[in-house]
N, CA, C and O of each residue as an XYZ file, in Angstrom:
152
protein
N      -6.448     -8.387      5.373
C      -7.570     -7.452      5.402
C      -7.719     -6.850      6.802
O      -8.095     -5.687      6.941
N      -7.430     -7.630      7.820
C      -7.571     -7.129      9.188
C      -6.674     -5.919      9.421
O      -7.077     -4.950     10.064
N      -5.447     -5.984      8.888
C      -4.508     -4.874      9.095
C      -5.013     -3.589      8.465
O      -4.674     -2.499      8.926
N      -5.818     -3.700      7.418
C      -6.313     -2.515      6.722
C      -7.061     -1.600      7.688
O      -7.010     -0.377      7.558
N      -7.747     -2.191      8.644
C      -8.516     -1.379      9.594
C      -7.602     -0.477     10.415
O      -7.985      0.633     10.784
N      -6.410     -0.949     10.696
C      -5.477     -0.158     11.513
C      -5.087      1.127     10.784
O      -4.881      2.161     11.421
N      -4.988      1.071      9.486
C      -4.655      2.288      8.730
C      -3.355      2.119      7.960
O      -3.165      1.122      7.264
N      -2.460      3.094      8.085
C      -1.193      3.058      7.348
C      -0.450      1.755      7.642
O       0.097      1.136      6.729
N      -0.426      1.339      8.893
C       0.275      0.102      9.262
C      -0.243     -1.070      8.456
O       0.532     -1.882      7.950
N      -1.565     -1.154      8.339
C      -2.163     -2.244      7.577
C      -1.741     -2.181      6.117
O      -1.455     -3.207      5.501
N      -1.705     -0.980      5.569
C      -1.337     -0.819      4.163
C       0.068     -1.372      3.922
O       0.312     -2.073      2.939
N       0.984     -1.049      4.830
C       2.372     -1.502      4.678
C       2.418     -3.025      4.633
O       3.130     -3.611      3.817
N       1.651     -3.661      5.520
C       1.640     -5.130      5.561
C       1.043     -5.678      4.261
O       1.561     -6.633      3.682
N      -0.039     -5.065      3.820
C      -0.697     -5.535      2.592
C       0.259     -5.394      1.408
O       0.334     -6.278      0.555
N       0.975     -4.297      1.362
C       1.897     -4.070      0.236
C       2.942     -5.171      0.196
O       3.235     -5.722     -0.866
N       3.503     -5.488      1.355
C       4.536     -6.536      1.402
C       3.938     -7.869      0.995
O       4.579     -8.661      0.304
N       2.704     -8.117      1.425
C       2.051     -9.399      1.120
C       1.807     -9.524     -0.387
O       2.120    -10.551     -0.989
N       1.255     -8.488     -0.980
C       0.949     -8.553     -2.421
C       2.206     -8.363     -3.256
O       2.339     -8.958     -4.326
N       3.123     -7.544     -2.777
C       4.363     -7.317     -3.519
C       4.396     -5.930     -4.137
O       3.446     -5.160     -4.000
N       5.482     -5.615     -4.812
C       5.624     -4.287     -5.418
C       4.528     -4.042     -6.444
O       4.022     -2.926     -6.554
N       4.159     -5.069     -7.192
C       3.123     -4.910     -8.226
C       1.859     -4.331     -7.615
O       1.338     -3.326     -8.099
N       1.362     -4.960     -6.551
C       0.140     -4.481     -5.903
C       0.395     -3.114     -5.278
O      -0.468     -2.236     -5.312
N       1.576     -2.942     -4.710
C       1.910     -1.663     -4.076
C       1.785     -0.511     -5.062
O       1.247      0.546     -4.734
N       2.284     -0.727     -6.264
C       2.214      0.338     -7.279
C       0.773      0.649     -7.636
O       0.403      1.813     -7.794
N      -0.044     -0.394     -7.763
C      -1.452     -0.184     -8.115
C      -2.157      0.589     -7.009
O      -2.879      1.550     -7.275
N      -1.943      0.167     -5.773
C      -2.587      0.845     -4.637
C      -2.118      2.292     -4.548
O      -2.920      3.206     -4.358
N      -0.811      2.488     -4.686
C      -0.252      3.835     -4.603
C      -0.808      4.703     -5.724
O      -1.151      5.865     -5.504
N      -0.897      4.144     -6.920
C      -1.398      4.904     -8.061
C      -2.844      5.315     -7.832
O      -3.227      6.450     -8.114
N      -3.646      4.383     -7.319
C      -5.059      4.677     -7.051
C      -5.174      5.765     -5.988
O      -6.041      6.635     -6.071
N      -4.298      5.710     -4.995
C      -4.342      6.704     -3.929
C      -3.846      8.054     -4.438
O      -4.136      9.091     -3.842
N      -3.098      8.040     -5.539
C      -2.576      9.285     -6.096
C      -1.309      9.717     -5.365
O      -0.798     10.812     -5.599
N      -0.797      8.854     -4.473
C       0.417      9.189     -3.731
C       1.548      8.238     -4.117
O       2.486      8.047     -3.344
N       1.467      7.655     -5.282
C       2.486      6.708     -5.728
C       3.897      7.223     -5.528
O       4.673      6.602     -4.801
N       4.259      8.351     -6.156
C       5.614      8.894     -6.054
C       6.016      9.141     -4.602
O       7.155      8.878     -4.217
N       5.075      9.649     -3.794
C       5.381      9.975     -2.398
C       5.659      8.697     -1.603
O       6.619      8.638     -0.835
N       4.823      7.682     -1.787
C       4.992      6.441     -1.027
C       6.274      5.739     -1.449
O       7.042      5.282     -0.603
N       6.509      5.651     -2.765
C       7.697      4.962     -3.253
C       8.940      5.763     -2.894
O       9.980      5.191     -2.568
N       8.833      7.084     -2.954
C       9.983      7.933     -2.657
C      10.257      7.930     -1.174
O      11.191      8.589     -0.717
């Protein structure tokens, strides 16, 4: 959660921590799923 405050950097760490499953959910919610995965 601490990394989230930093911004994009925090998101990257959170994604790795939760895994691809969480990454897809977060990306989908952000509406940038294809862009982030691509």
